[in-house]
DRENDO-1510 file (C-alpha; in Angstrom, 1 decimal, always signed):
<recs>
REC; n; res; u; v; w
REC; 1; MET; +98.1; +271.0; +16.4 .
REC; 2; ASP; +101.3; +272.5; +14.4 .
REC; 3; LYS; +101.8; +270.7; +10.9 .
REC; 4; SER; +104.3; +267.8; +10.8 .
REC; 5; PRO; +107.2; +269.1; +7.8 .
REC; 6; GLU; +106.2; +265.6; +5.9 .
REC; 7; ILE; +103.6; +263.2; +6.1 .
REC; 8; LYS; +104.2; +259.8; +4.6 .
REC; 9; ILE; +101.6; +258.0; +2.6 .
REC; 10; ALA; +101.5; +254.2; +1.7 .
REC; 11; LEU; +99.6; +253.7; -1.7 .
REC; 12; VAL; +98.0; +249.7; -1.6 .
REC; 13; GLN; +97.0; +248.8; -5.0 .
REC; 14; PRO; +95.9; +244.9; -4.8 .
REC; 15; ASP; +93.9; +242.3; -6.9 .
REC; 16; LEU; +91.1; +241.2; -4.9 .
REC; 17; ASN; +89.5; +238.0; -4.6 .
REC; 18; TRP; +85.7; +238.5; -5.4 .
REC; 19; LEU; +82.8; +238.4; -2.5 .
REC; 20; ASP; +85.9; +236.9; -0.5 .
REC; 21; LYS; +86.4; +238.8; +2.8 .
REC; 22; THR; +88.8; +236.4; +4.3 .
REC; 23; ALA; +91.1; +235.8; +1.5 .
REC; 24; ASN; +91.4; +239.8; +1.2 .
REC; 25; LEU; +91.4; +240.8; +4.3 .
REC; 26; ALA; +94.4; +237.6; +4.6 .
REC; 27; MET; +96.4; +238.9; +1.5 .
REC; 28; LEU; +96.3; +242.7; +2.8 .
REC; 29; GLU; +97.1; +241.6; +6.2 .
REC; 30; GLU; +100.3; +240.4; +4.5 .
REC; 31; LYS; +101.5; +243.4; +2.7 .
REC; 32; ILE; +100.4; +245.9; +5.1 .
REC; 33; TRP; +102.8; +244.3; +7.9 .
REC; 34; GLU; +106.0; +245.0; +5.8 .
REC; 35; LEU; +104.9; +249.0; +6.5 .
REC; 36; LYS; +105.3; +248.7; +10.1 .
REC; 37; GLY; +106.5; +251.7; +11.2 .
REC; 38; ARG; +107.7; +253.1; +7.7 .
REC; 39; CYS; +104.4; +255.3; +7.3 .
REC; 40; ASP; +101.9; +257.8; +8.6 .
REC; 41; LEU; +99.0; +256.8; +6.8 .
REC; 42; ILE; +98.0; +253.5; +4.7 .
REC; 43; VAL; +95.4; +253.6; +1.7 .
REC; 44; LEU; +93.6; +250.8; +0.7 .
REC; 45; PRO; +90.9; +250.8; -2.6 .
REC; 46; GLU; +87.1; +251.3; -2.5 .
REC; 47; MET; +85.3; +248.0; -1.1 .
REC; 48; PHE; +88.6; +246.1; -0.6 .
REC; 49; PRO; +87.2; +243.2; +1.7 .
REC; 50; THR; +84.8; +242.3; -1.3 .
REC; 51; GLY; +85.6; +244.2; -4.7 .
REC; 52; PHE; +82.9; +246.5; -6.1 .
REC; 53; THR; +79.4; +244.8; -5.4 .
REC; 54; MET; +76.0; +245.2; -5.3 .
REC; 55; GLU; +75.5; +242.3; -2.8 .
REC; 56; ALA; +75.0; +244.5; +0.3 .
REC; 57; GLN; +72.6; +241.9; +1.8 .
REC; 58; LYS; +74.5; +239.6; +1.7 .
REC; 59; LEU; +77.8; +241.0; +2.8 .
REC; 60; ALA; +77.5; +244.1; +4.5 .
REC; 61; GLU; +79.0; +244.1; +8.5 .
REC; 62; PRO; +77.8; +246.4; +11.3 .
REC; 63; MET; +80.5; +248.7; +12.7 .
REC; 64; ASN; +82.9; +247.4; +14.9 .
REC; 65; LEU; +82.3; +243.9; +13.4 .
REC; 66; HIS; +84.9; +241.8; +11.6 .
REC; 67; ILE; +86.4; +244.4; +9.2 .
REC; 68; HIS; +86.3; +247.2; +11.3 .
REC; 69; LYS; +88.3; +245.2; +14.1 .
REC; 70; TRP; +90.9; +244.1; +11.7 .
REC; 71; MET; +91.5; +247.7; +10.9 .
REC; 72; LYS; +92.0; +248.7; +14.5 .
REC; 73; GLN; +94.5; +245.3; +14.9 .
REC; 74; MET; +96.7; +246.7; +11.3 .
REC; 75; ALA; +96.5; +250.4; +12.3 .
REC; 76; ALA; +97.5; +249.3; +16.1 .
REC; 77; GLN; +100.6; +246.8; +14.7 .
REC; 78; THR; +101.9; +249.6; +11.7 .
REC; 79; GLY; +101.7; +252.3; +14.0 .
REC; 80; ALA; +99.7; +254.3; +11.2 .
REC; 81; VAL; +96.4; +255.2; +10.6 .
REC; 82; ILE; +94.6; +253.0; +7.9 .
REC; 83; THR; +91.6; +253.9; +5.3 .
REC; 84; GLY; +89.8; +252.3; +2.5 .
REC; 85; SER; +86.0; +251.6; +2.2 .
REC; 86; ALA; +83.7; +248.6; +3.0 .
REC; 87; ILE; +79.8; +247.7; +2.6 .
REC; 88; ILE; +78.8; +249.1; +6.2 .
REC; 89; SER; +75.1; +248.4; +7.5 .
REC; 90; GLU; +73.5; +251.0; +10.2 .
REC; 91; GLY; +70.0; +252.1; +10.7 .
REC; 92; GLY; +68.7; +249.8; +8.8 .
REC; 93; HIS; +70.7; +251.3; +5.4 .
REC; 94; PHE; +73.5; +250.3; +3.9 .
REC; 95; PHE; +76.9; +252.6; +3.0 .
REC; 96; ASN; +79.7; +252.4; +1.1 .
REC; 97; ARG; +81.7; +253.7; +3.8 .
REC; 98; LEU; +85.1; +254.8; +4.1 .
REC; 99; LEU; +86.8; +254.2; +7.1 .
REC; 100; TRP; +89.4; +256.0; +8.7 .
REC; 101; VAL; +91.3; +254.2; +11.9 .
REC; 102; TYR; +93.6; +255.8; +13.8 .
REC; 103; PRO; +96.2; +253.2; +15.8 .
REC; 104; ASP; +94.6; +254.0; +19.3 .
REC; 105; GLY; +91.5; +252.5; +17.8 .
REC; 106; HIS; +89.5; +255.3; +17.2 .
REC; 107; THR; +87.6; +255.6; +14.1 .
REC; 108; GLU; +86.0; +258.2; +12.1 .
REC; 109; HIS; +84.4; +257.4; +8.5 .
REC; 110; TYR; +82.5; +259.3; +5.1 .
REC; 111; ASP; +79.7; +257.5; +3.4 .
REC; 112; LYS; +80.1; +258.0; -0.2 .
REC; 113; ARG; +77.6; +260.8; -1.6 .
REC; 114; HIS; +77.8; +260.2; -5.1 .
REC; 115; LEU; +76.4; +256.8; -6.1 .
REC; 116; PHE; +77.4; +255.2; -9.5 .
REC; 117; ARG; +73.7; +255.0; -10.8 .
REC; 118; MET; +75.6; +253.0; -13.7 .
REC; 119; ALA; +75.7; +250.1; -11.7 .
REC; 120; ASP; +72.5; +250.8; -10.0 .
REC; 121; GLU; +74.6; +251.6; -6.4 .
REC; 122; GLU; +71.8; +254.4; -5.9 .
REC; 123; LYS; +69.2; +251.4; -5.9 .
REC; 124; THR; +71.3; +249.4; -2.6 .
REC; 125; PHE; +73.0; +252.1; -0.9 .
REC; 126; SER; +71.9; +255.1; +0.9 .
REC; 127; PRO; +74.4; +258.5; +0.1 .
REC; 128; GLY; +76.4; +260.1; +2.5 .
REC; 129; LYS; +75.0; +263.8; +4.1 .
REC; 130; GLN; +78.5; +265.0; +5.5 .
REC; 131; LEU; +81.8; +265.7; +4.4 .
REC; 132; PRO; +84.1; +265.5; +7.3 .
REC; 133; ILE; +87.8; +266.5; +7.4 .
REC; 134; PHE; +90.1; +264.0; +8.9 .
REC; 135; THR; +93.4; +265.1; +10.6 .
REC; 136; LEU; +96.9; +263.3; +10.9 .
REC; 137; LYS; +99.8; +265.1; +12.3 .
REC; 138; GLY; +98.5; +268.3; +12.1 .
REC; 139; TRP; +97.4; +267.6; +8.5 .
REC; 140; ASN; +94.2; +268.0; +6.9 .
REC; 141; PHE; +92.7; +265.2; +4.6 .
REC; 142; CYS; +89.3; +265.3; +2.7 .
REC; 143; PRO; +87.9; +262.1; +1.9 .
REC; 144; GLN; +86.5; +260.9; -1.5 .
REC; 145; VAL; +85.1; +257.4; -3.2 .
REC; 146; CYS; +85.7; +256.7; -6.7 .
REC; 147; TYR; +82.6; +258.4; -8.5 .
REC; 148; ASP; +82.7; +261.1; -6.5 .
REC; 149; LEU; +85.9; +262.4; -8.3 .
REC; 150; ARG; +83.7; +263.5; -11.2 .
REC; 151; PHE; +81.6; +265.8; -8.5 .
REC; 152; PRO; +84.0; +268.7; -8.0 .
REC; 153; VAL; +81.8; +270.9; -6.0 .
REC; 154; TRP; +81.4; +268.4; -3.3 .
REC; 155; SER; +85.3; +268.5; -2.8 .
REC; 156; ARG; +86.0; +272.1; -3.0 .
REC; 157; ASN; +88.5; +272.9; -0.9 .
REC; 158; GLY; +86.9; +275.6; +1.7 .
REC; 159; TRP; +89.2; +278.6; +2.9 .
REC; 160; GLU; +88.5; +280.7; +6.5 .
REC; 161; ASP; +91.3; +283.4; +7.4 .
REC; 162; GLY; +93.6; +282.4; +4.7 .
REC; 163; LEU; +93.6; +279.2; +6.1 .
REC; 164; ALA; +92.7; +275.9; +3.5 .
REC; 165; GLY; +90.3; +273.6; +4.8 .
REC; 166; TYR; +92.3; +270.6; +3.9 .
REC; 167; ASP; +95.7; +270.1; +2.6 .
REC; 168; VAL; +95.4; +266.8; +0.8 .
REC; 169; LEU; +92.4; +265.3; -1.5 .
REC; 170; PHE; +92.2; +261.4; -1.4 .
REC; 171; TYR; +90.1; +259.1; -3.5 .
REC; 172; VAL; +89.7; +255.1; -2.8 .
REC; 173; ALA; +88.4; +253.9; -6.0 .
REC; 174; SER; +87.4; +250.8; -8.1 .
REC; 175; TRP; +87.6; +252.7; -11.4 .
REC; 176; PRO; +87.3; +250.5; -14.5 .
REC; 177; ALA; +90.3; +250.0; -17.1 .
REC; 178; ALA; +87.6; +251.4; -19.6 .
REC; 179; ARG; +87.4; +254.8; -17.9 .
REC; 180; ILE; +91.1; +255.2; -17.3 .
REC; 181; SER; +91.4; +257.8; -19.0 .
REC; 182; ALA; +88.9; +260.1; -16.9 .
REC; 183; TRP; +90.5; +259.1; -13.7 .
REC; 184; ASP; +94.1; +260.3; -15.0 .
REC; 185; THR; +92.7; +263.6; -15.9 .
REC; 186; LEU; +90.2; +264.0; -13.3 .
REC; 187; LEU; +92.9; +263.7; -10.3 .
REC; 188; PRO; +95.3; +266.4; -10.9 .
REC; 189; ALA; +92.5; +269.0; -12.4 .
REC; 190; ARG; +91.5; +268.6; -8.4 .
REC; 191; ALA; +94.6; +269.2; -7.1 .
REC; 192; ILE; +94.9; +272.3; -9.2 .
REC; 193; GLU; +91.5; +273.6; -8.3 .
REC; 194; ASN; +91.7; +273.0; -4.7 .
REC; 195; LEU; +95.4; +274.4; -4.4 .
REC; 196; ALA; +95.7; +270.9; -2.5 .
REC; 197; PHE; +97.7; +267.7; -2.8 .
REC; 198; SER; +95.5; +264.8; -4.4 .
REC; 199; PHE; +95.8; +261.2; -4.8 .
REC; 200; GLY; +93.9; +258.2; -5.9 .
REC; 201; VAL; +94.2; +254.2; -4.7 .
REC; 202; ASN; +92.5; +252.0; -7.6 .
REC; 203; ARG; +92.8; +248.1; -7.7 .
REC; 204; ILE; +93.8; +246.3; -10.5 .
REC; 205; GLY; +92.6; +242.5; -11.7 .
REC; 206; THR; +88.9; +241.3; -13.0 .
REC; 207; ASP; +85.9; +241.1; -11.1 .
REC; 208; GLY; +83.1; +238.2; -10.9 .
REC; 209; ASN; +81.5; +241.0; -13.1 .
REC; 210; GLY; +83.9; +240.6; -15.7 .
REC; 211; ILE; +84.9; +244.3; -14.9 .
REC; 212; HIS; +88.5; +245.0; -15.6 .
REC; 213; TYR; +90.8; +247.3; -13.7 .
REC; 214; ASN; +94.4; +248.6; -14.4 .
REC; 215; GLY; +95.2; +250.6; -11.4 .
REC; 216; HIS; +97.0; +253.8; -12.2 .
REC; 217; SER; +96.8; +255.0; -8.5 .
REC; 218; GLY; +98.6; +258.0; -8.4 .
REC; 219; VAL; +99.6; +260.8; -6.3 .
REC; 220; PHE; +99.8; +264.8; -7.6 .
REC; 221; ASP; +101.1; +268.1; -6.3 .
REC; 222; PHE; +99.0; +271.2; -6.3 .
REC; 223; LYS; +99.8; +272.4; -9.4 .
REC; 224; GLY; +98.9; +268.9; -11.0 .
REC; 225; GLY; +102.3; +267.8; -11.5 .
REC; 226; LYS; +102.3; +263.7; -11.3 .
REC; 227; VAL; +104.5; +262.8; -8.3 .
REC; 228; LEU; +103.7; +258.9; -8.5 .
REC; 229; ASN; +101.9; +256.3; -10.4 .
REC; 230; LEU; +101.7; +252.9; -9.6 .
REC; 231; GLY; +101.0; +251.7; -13.2 .
REC; 232; GLU; +99.1; +248.5; -14.0 .
REC; 233; GLU; +100.6; +246.2; -11.7 .
REC; 234; GLU; +99.7; +245.2; -8.4 .
REC; 235; SER; +102.0; +247.3; -6.2 .
REC; 236; ILE; +102.5; +249.2; -2.5 .
REC; 237; GLU; +104.3; +252.3; -2.7 .
REC; 238; ILE; +105.4; +255.2; +0.0 .
REC; 239; ILE; +105.5; +258.7; -0.6 .
REC; 240; SER; +106.4; +261.5; +1.1 .
REC; 241; LEU; +104.6; +265.3; +0.9 .
REC; 242; ASN; +106.4; +268.0; +2.1 .
REC; 243; PHE; +104.4; +270.6; +3.5 .
REC; 244; LYS; +106.2; +274.0; +3.0 .
REC; 245; ASP; +106.3; +273.3; -0.7 .
REC; 246; LEU; +102.7; +273.4; -0.4 .
REC; 247; GLU; +102.5; +276.3; +1.6 .
REC; 248; ASP; +104.8; +278.2; -0.5 .
REC; 249; TYR; +102.7; +277.8; -3.2 .
REC; 250; ARG; +99.7; +278.7; -1.9 .
REC; 251; THR; +101.5; +282.2; -0.8 .
REC; 252; LYS; +102.9; +282.8; -4.1 .
REC; 253; PHE; +99.7; +282.1; -6.5 .
REC; 254; PRO; +96.6; +282.7; -4.2 .
REC; 255; ALA; +93.8; +281.7; -6.9 .
REC; 256; TRP; +91.5; +280.7; -3.4 .
REC; 257; GLN; +91.5; +284.6; -2.9 .
REC; 258; ASP; +89.3; +285.0; -6.3 .
REC; 259; ALA; +87.0; +281.9; -5.7 .
REC; 260; ASP; +83.1; +282.2; -5.8 .
REC; 261; SER; +81.3; +281.8; -2.9 .
REC; 262; PHE; +78.5; +278.8; -2.7 .
REC; 263; GLN; +76.5; +276.7; -0.5 .
REC; 264; ILE; +75.7; +273.2; -0.7 .
REC; 265; THR; +71.9; +272.8; -0.3 .
REC; 266; LYS; +70.9; +269.5; -1.1 .
</recs>
């Protein structure tokens, strides 16, 4: 499929109601409805239905239940792909699962690989084993979730016959204000090293554990330049990315040709 010259992405930076799926879905539905026909992709934060929590036993849902069906409905109504992560149960395990839902209901997913041990996430959730690449209007997207940002090997762009494995690297997150400097530093770093656009969507507000989040959702170009920053307030912004700009830079500065080859075995 030929790549569309541009792609429009809506970043949704909300305050979330603690452990209240009904309230969060209702709140987000009002925001998302305004995006109908205005963008190709709508991005929500990590665990957008609940906030970042280890109460999986209480809050998890299987695929194609309320959260997944809600995402299908939102995608159908807006005509855009919608993505974000939620607590999903499958095969006796819990996953921090990023869902990528097309307007026709077709769904792909990525399970968070790097589990945040400082919150005992690895004691509740199972890590993902596969890193899929999603396609939208010919663009290739590499999905990541929050703590994955600290591990560049996992997000390393692959190249075959001069073509990149992906064009856009993105993170959905619940990244606390106390460590926001790492977020602000690593998002552009991932863009630079992978010769790709990168963006991250974070939440704001304070959760039930007293953890404060201050947003800083943002978009960076392939040189690490800041394209958009949502600041520290509840916000929705739409950004348009241009593929020719990316393609021209990759041609003029083909650093990928000198990259070290390796395989992830674990």
